[in-house]
C-alpha positions as a printed Julia matrix, in Angstrom:
428×3 Matrix{Float64}:
 -25.2    -3.83  -65.53
 -24.49   -5.83  -62.22
 -20.71   -4.93  -62.41
 -18.46   -3.96  -60.09
 -16.09   -1.0   -59.69
 -16.08    2.56  -57.7
 -19.28    3.72  -56.4
 -21.51    5.62  -58.85
 -24.2     8.2   -58.33
 -27.39    8.01  -59.93
 -30.11    9.93  -60.73
 -32.16    8.44  -57.74
 -32.26    9.81  -54.51
 -30.47    7.86  -52.06
 -28.6     4.95  -54.04
 -25.32    4.51  -54.8
 -24.25    1.65  -56.23
 -21.76   -0.21  -53.73
 -19.23   -2.87  -55.07
 -19.38   -6.3   -53.65
 -15.56   -7.03  -53.16
 -15.17  -11.02  -54.83
 -13.41  -13.4   -52.33
 -10.04  -14.85  -53.1
 -10.86  -18.76  -53.94
  -7.53  -20.54  -53.35
  -6.65  -23.24  -55.9
  -3.85  -25.33  -56.37
  -3.31  -27.32  -59.65
  -0.98  -30.2   -60.23
   1.54  -29.47  -63.11
  -0.17  -32.83  -64.97
  -3.24  -31.63  -64.93
  -5.09  -31.54  -67.95
  -7.91  -32.9   -70.44
  -6.45  -36.03  -71.83
  -7.0   -36.59  -75.8
  -8.15  -40.59  -75.09
 -11.96  -40.92  -74.76
 -13.82  -41.51  -72.79
 -12.31  -38.41  -70.59
 -12.07  -39.27  -66.94
 -12.5   -36.89  -64.04
 -12.51  -38.11  -60.66
 -13.66  -35.89  -57.74
 -13.44  -35.8   -53.77
 -15.56  -33.71  -51.43
 -16.69  -34.56  -47.76
 -19.18  -33.01  -45.66
 -19.86  -28.94  -45.92
 -18.18  -29.19  -49.65
 -21.59  -28.53  -51.82
 -20.05  -31.32  -53.77
 -23.37  -32.31  -54.8
 -24.39  -28.8   -55.83
 -21.56  -28.3   -57.6
 -20.87  -31.51  -59.57
 -24.79  -31.17  -60.71
 -24.12  -27.72  -61.83
 -21.07  -28.4   -63.64
 -22.32  -31.75  -65.72
 -25.14  -29.62  -67.26
 -23.18  -26.35  -67.63
 -20.21  -28.54  -69.53
 -22.66  -31.58  -70.95
 -20.62  -33.84  -69.16
 -22.04  -37.22  -67.87
 -21.56  -37.96  -63.79
 -21.3   -41.0   -62.52
 -21.74  -41.56  -58.52
 -20.29  -44.78  -56.78
 -22.5   -44.43  -54.11
 -25.23  -44.74  -56.67
 -23.73  -47.59  -58.58
 -22.9   -49.54  -55.38
 -26.76  -49.21  -54.04
 -28.36  -50.2   -57.27
 -25.51  -53.3   -57.53
 -25.66  -54.55  -53.68
 -29.72  -54.11  -53.9
 -29.58  -57.39  -56.41
 -28.13  -59.38  -53.52
 -31.15  -58.52  -51.28
 -34.4   -60.83  -51.18
 -36.67  -57.65  -51.52
 -34.61  -55.05  -53.63
 -37.7   -52.62  -53.72
 -38.58  -52.42  -50.11
 -38.69  -49.21  -48.8
 -35.86  -50.43  -46.08
 -33.33  -51.04  -48.73
 -30.81  -48.82  -47.29
 -31.14  -50.61  -44.41
 -30.97  -53.86  -45.16
 -27.81  -53.12  -47.16
 -26.03  -51.89  -44.38
 -27.33  -55.35  -42.49
 -25.81  -57.07  -45.24
 -22.07  -55.31  -45.47
 -22.34  -55.65  -41.55
 -22.16  -59.95  -42.11
 -20.22  -59.97  -45.35
 -18.16  -56.89  -45.55
 -15.75  -58.3   -48.04
 -18.4   -57.74  -50.91
 -16.68  -54.22  -51.07
 -13.62  -54.87  -52.78
 -12.14  -51.74  -54.51
 -11.41  -54.07  -57.94
 -15.0   -55.46  -57.52
 -16.05  -51.44  -57.19
 -13.86  -50.02  -60.24
 -15.06  -52.75  -62.28
 -18.65  -51.98  -61.53
 -17.55  -48.35  -62.37
 -15.79  -49.29  -65.58
 -19.17  -51.01  -66.43
 -21.08  -47.43  -66.32
 -18.62  -45.96  -67.92
 -19.13  -48.3   -71.0
 -22.81  -47.73  -70.59
 -22.41  -43.74  -70.71
 -20.67  -44.39  -74.12
 -17.0   -44.04  -74.92
 -17.57  -40.75  -76.07
 -18.46  -38.8   -73.49
 -16.49  -37.17  -70.48
 -17.2   -38.54  -67.19
 -17.32  -36.85  -63.63
 -16.64  -39.6   -61.28
 -17.96  -38.64  -57.63
 -15.71  -41.41  -55.86
 -16.6   -41.52  -52.08
 -19.9   -42.45  -51.27
 -21.72  -40.29  -48.71
 -23.62  -42.71  -46.58
 -21.15  -44.12  -43.88
 -21.45  -47.54  -44.07
 -20.26  -47.64  -47.67
 -17.58  -45.33  -46.68
 -16.13  -47.28  -43.93
 -14.72  -50.18  -46.11
 -12.47  -47.4   -48.04
 -10.96  -46.3   -44.64
  -9.4   -50.05  -44.73
  -7.54  -49.77  -48.1
  -3.63  -49.82  -47.77
  -2.66  -49.54  -51.13
  -4.86  -48.3   -54.58
  -1.72  -48.11  -56.83
  -2.59  -51.51  -58.76
  -6.6   -51.02  -58.36
  -6.25  -47.43  -60.52
  -3.76  -49.26  -62.74
  -5.83  -52.07  -64.18
  -8.6   -49.01  -63.96
  -6.65  -46.86  -66.13
  -5.68  -49.01  -68.73
  -9.17  -49.7   -69.78
 -10.03  -45.75  -68.9
  -6.95  -43.34  -68.43
  -7.94  -40.69  -65.76
  -7.04  -37.13  -66.8
  -7.09  -35.69  -63.1
  -9.03  -35.63  -59.95
 -10.46  -32.39  -58.43
 -10.67  -32.13  -54.48
 -13.03  -29.63  -52.78
 -11.86  -28.83  -49.34
 -12.94  -27.07  -46.32
 -10.56  -25.57  -44.42
 -12.98  -23.99  -41.98
 -14.3   -25.89  -38.9
 -16.99  -23.54  -39.49
 -18.3   -24.68  -42.46
 -17.54  -28.27  -41.79
 -20.42  -27.96  -39.16
 -22.78  -26.06  -41.05
 -26.2   -27.18  -40.79
 -26.64  -28.16  -44.47
 -24.69  -30.94  -43.63
 -27.0   -32.17  -41.26
 -29.67  -34.82  -41.07
 -32.94  -33.26  -40.96
 -33.83  -33.04  -37.16
 -37.41  -34.83  -36.56
 -40.3   -32.58  -35.05
 -39.39  -31.85  -31.47
 -42.32  -33.23  -29.19
 -44.6   -30.44  -27.38
 -43.06  -29.47  -24.12
 -44.74  -30.59  -21.11
 -44.36  -29.32  -17.26
 -41.75  -31.88  -16.97
 -40.13  -31.48  -20.13
 -40.01  -27.88  -19.53
 -38.31  -28.14  -16.12
 -35.42  -29.83  -17.7
 -32.52  -28.0   -20.01
 -32.73  -27.46  -23.93
 -30.45  -30.44  -25.71
 -27.9   -28.62  -27.41
 -26.38  -28.31  -31.02
 -23.52  -30.28  -29.65
 -24.48  -33.54  -30.37
 -25.22  -32.91  -34.32
 -22.04  -30.77  -34.26
 -20.26  -33.87  -33.15
 -21.4   -35.95  -35.62
 -20.79  -34.12  -38.4
 -17.28  -33.42  -37.24
 -16.73  -37.25  -36.88
 -18.0   -37.37  -40.75
 -15.83  -35.32  -41.47
 -12.89  -37.07  -39.62
 -13.91  -40.1   -41.21
 -14.45  -38.49  -44.71
 -10.82  -37.38  -44.59
  -9.47  -40.64  -43.42
 -11.03  -42.78  -46.58
  -9.83  -40.4   -49.11
  -6.15  -39.59  -47.95
  -4.98  -42.66  -49.8
  -6.44  -41.59  -52.82
  -5.89  -38.28  -53.09
  -1.96  -38.89  -52.55
  -2.47  -41.04  -54.98
  -3.43  -38.13  -57.16
  -0.76  -35.74  -55.63
   2.05  -37.64  -56.42
   1.59  -37.81  -59.98
   0.99  -33.71  -59.98
  -2.75  -34.81  -61.09
  -4.52  -33.18  -58.4
  -6.37  -30.2   -58.22
  -7.04  -28.9   -54.65
  -9.83  -25.76  -54.64
 -10.9   -24.58  -50.98
 -14.54  -23.96  -50.78
 -15.11  -22.84  -47.2
 -15.76  -19.68  -48.27
 -20.16  -18.74  -48.02
 -19.71  -16.66  -51.17
 -21.14  -19.52  -53.59
 -20.99  -17.24  -56.24
 -17.28  -16.8   -56.13
 -16.94  -20.5   -55.69
 -18.92  -21.22  -58.98
 -17.18  -18.44  -60.48
 -13.79  -20.25  -59.47
 -14.96  -23.58  -61.04
 -16.14  -21.91  -64.06
 -12.61  -20.2   -64.7
 -11.02  -24.03  -64.0
 -13.17  -25.36  -66.72
 -12.28  -22.61  -69.15
  -9.16  -22.38  -68.77
  -9.2   -25.99  -70.13
 -10.98  -25.28  -73.12
 -14.06  -27.72  -71.98
 -16.74  -26.1   -74.04
 -19.83  -24.96  -72.85
 -23.05  -25.81  -73.14
 -25.68  -23.9   -71.2
 -26.36  -21.85  -67.88
 -27.94  -23.84  -64.85
 -29.93  -21.84  -62.62
 -30.48  -19.03  -64.56
 -32.7   -15.87  -63.2
 -33.88  -13.49  -66.19
 -36.29  -10.32  -65.25
 -38.0    -9.14  -68.98
 -37.85   -5.77  -68.95
 -40.09   -4.01  -71.85
 -39.59   -0.28  -72.04
 -37.71    2.64  -70.06
 -40.39    3.33  -67.55
 -39.64   -0.66  -66.41
 -35.98    0.43  -66.42
 -36.16    3.35  -64.07
 -39.15    1.89  -61.97
 -37.51   -1.06  -61.04
 -33.51    0.84  -60.9
 -32.57   -2.02  -62.59
 -29.01   -0.09  -63.04
 -28.67   -1.06  -59.25
 -29.55   -4.5   -59.88
 -26.87   -7.43  -59.34
 -27.38   -8.69  -62.9
 -26.04   -8.18  -66.33
 -28.13   -6.12  -68.76
 -28.73   -7.43  -72.34
 -30.25   -6.41  -75.21
 -32.73   -8.07  -77.66
 -31.47   -5.86  -80.11
 -27.77   -6.74  -79.95
 -29.03  -10.46  -81.07
 -28.94  -12.23  -84.15
 -32.58  -12.45  -84.59
 -35.19   -9.59  -86.52
 -36.7    -8.04  -83.76
 -39.81   -7.95  -85.31
 -40.15  -12.04  -85.49
 -42.71  -13.05  -82.85
 -41.65  -14.69  -79.27
 -41.4   -18.04  -80.67
 -37.94  -16.74  -82.4
 -37.26  -14.16  -80.11
 -37.14  -16.16  -77.03
 -34.67  -18.84  -78.08
 -32.19  -16.39  -79.68
 -31.82  -14.56  -76.08
 -31.49  -17.95  -74.39
 -29.08  -18.82  -77.03
 -27.16  -15.65  -76.79
 -27.2   -15.88  -73.04
 -25.95  -19.03  -73.3
 -22.98  -18.42  -75.75
 -22.13  -15.35  -74.13
 -21.71  -15.51  -70.65
 -20.78  -18.72  -69.27
 -20.64  -17.77  -65.5
 -23.4   -15.2   -65.0
 -26.62  -16.47  -63.81
 -28.94  -13.29  -63.61
 -29.79  -11.38  -66.69
 -31.9    -8.34  -67.32
 -33.04   -8.37  -70.31
 -34.42   -5.46  -72.59
 -37.23   -6.39  -74.74
 -37.59   -2.43  -76.09
 -38.27   -2.09  -79.58
 -38.65   -5.68  -80.29
 -42.27   -7.13  -81.44
 -43.21   -8.44  -77.67
 -45.19   -6.24  -76.12
 -47.07   -6.22  -73.42
 -50.38   -6.9   -75.7
 -48.43   -8.76  -78.19
 -50.95  -11.6   -77.14
 -53.7    -9.46  -78.53
 -52.09   -9.19  -82.14
 -51.31  -12.65  -82.38
 -54.25  -14.98  -82.31
 -51.81  -17.94  -83.42
 -49.61  -17.19  -80.05
 -52.94  -18.44  -78.33
 -52.71  -21.84  -80.09
 -49.31  -22.13  -79.08
 -49.69  -21.38  -75.93
 -52.05  -23.87  -75.07
 -49.76  -26.61  -76.96
 -47.06  -25.52  -74.34
 -49.07  -25.98  -72.12
 -50.24  -29.52  -73.14
 -49.99  -31.93  -69.89
 -48.75  -34.37  -71.63
 -45.67  -32.42  -71.99
 -42.57  -32.29  -69.77
 -42.12  -28.47  -69.64
 -43.9   -27.98  -66.72
 -43.42  -24.14  -64.8
 -44.78  -23.41  -61.05
 -46.16  -19.92  -60.3
 -44.58  -18.61  -57.66
 -46.76  -15.63  -57.16
 -48.09  -12.79  -58.8
 -46.82  -10.29  -56.61
 -42.99  -10.63  -55.27
 -40.26   -8.81  -54.29
 -37.55   -8.69  -57.21
 -34.93   -8.47  -54.74
 -36.0   -12.14  -54.14
 -33.94  -13.18  -56.68
 -31.7   -10.37  -57.64
 -30.21   -7.99  -54.86
 -29.72   -4.3   -55.12
 -26.74   -2.92  -54.92
 -26.86   -0.26  -52.74
 -26.6     0.63  -49.04
 -29.38    2.27  -48.54
 -33.06   -0.09  -48.98
 -35.23    0.87  -51.34
 -38.39   -0.54  -51.79
 -39.2    -1.59  -55.72
 -42.38   -2.33  -57.35
 -43.26   -6.16  -56.96
 -43.12   -8.6   -59.99
 -44.2   -11.44  -61.24
 -42.26  -14.91  -60.98
 -42.45  -18.35  -62.46
 -40.24  -20.67  -61.71
 -39.2   -23.94  -63.33
 -38.48  -27.39  -61.85
 -34.63  -27.05  -63.2
 -34.55  -23.75  -60.86
 -34.55  -21.07  -63.74
 -36.61  -18.2   -62.84
 -38.2   -15.55  -65.77
 -39.53  -12.18  -64.03
 -41.69   -9.58  -65.42
 -43.36   -6.26  -64.18
 -46.18   -6.69  -62.7
 -48.7    -5.53  -64.98
 -47.22   -7.53  -68.03
 -50.51  -10.49  -68.49
 -49.77  -13.45  -66.88
 -50.49  -15.22  -69.66
 -47.45  -13.53  -71.93
 -45.33  -14.04  -68.33
 -46.28  -18.09  -68.86
 -46.06  -18.23  -72.76
 -42.43  -16.69  -72.8
 -41.35  -18.71  -69.89
 -42.69  -21.9   -71.56
 -40.61  -21.01  -74.52
 -37.53  -20.46  -72.95
 -38.08  -23.99  -70.78
 -38.84  -25.02  -74.29
 -35.21  -23.93  -75.88
 -33.06  -25.36  -72.46
 -35.07  -28.9   -73.12
 -34.02  -28.78  -76.7
 -30.28  -27.73  -75.64
 -30.36  -30.51  -73.03
 -31.57  -33.37  -75.39
 -28.34  -32.15  -78.3
 -25.76  -32.4   -75.4
């Protein structure tokens, strides 16, 4: 289920479905924002501290099959070639020192040339997401000295026209100073009598550094965002809200309106249930997830798991590009709790799937965890649900199962799911 609507009574005592109101995400789209027909299609992306740009870009690139090019990555690789020891463990410090003595290395035209070369490598038939501004301060600072960028963009766009630019903005100072933007603190030394007598250091130093980073970033990108704004080719999205799902919904809505084809889902959580008892025990009507039934899919429900699970994955990818949490009802299909006993061939396939030489590697989170750790319960009252088995891939995909489902079957289904996703990725 997982939809909103008014409160809904249920047979379960004390449970009332609670609607979560969506947060409005402010989005301004320039009049000339569109995907150009020329190839490759280039989209420039800006986003400073607290914008979650890295995560958003990673998700967009996977969901829509776009190629991601980072100015920072390209510069670090190219500048490392100028070092005496490019493979040094202190490569970052060495590059920073190099630029301190030779700041003229970072000329805008040279940087644009490197990006052009990278686009050539990626292939001209692709759609490119260009993460424009580096995060490292010593790479960011030279952009601050740019007084005029129109000529450089003109030269660049003679080769690769830019469709538009997206600027993920953070208007809330509270979010700019969020811990996620800060460098992790070093472990604090154990207190001694002398130390304990002194007042503990406040967070002001950290927040001050973050505020300084935010201001530096704003100064650096202003001339570039102005370039696109004047041409009505700028998309500004306020991502200050802590409602990550609502931000992601807005991002998907924007790309869908541009008719960018959807390739696959990301960060998916799928809870497989086998019968009505599972649905009742876990109160699935109250879990904030989309309920789908294997009987509604284009697959023979009497087929073995290696046919049913890819059909489930394809159905989810094709039908729900924004949704991330699902309850998949396997009822009446050939996938039952004891199906591993019925199909001996399944066991052989299972062993093959877990071949250590293969890249499909799942990590067991736990045999017994709370389902609400992954899918929230939409009720105002607390309700304890039975435990589940959870298997998580390195790609942030989670497969959940009722705790009494044989763990070998859980692993096999999760492996089939990952195998299908790897296939989709290889084709995109």
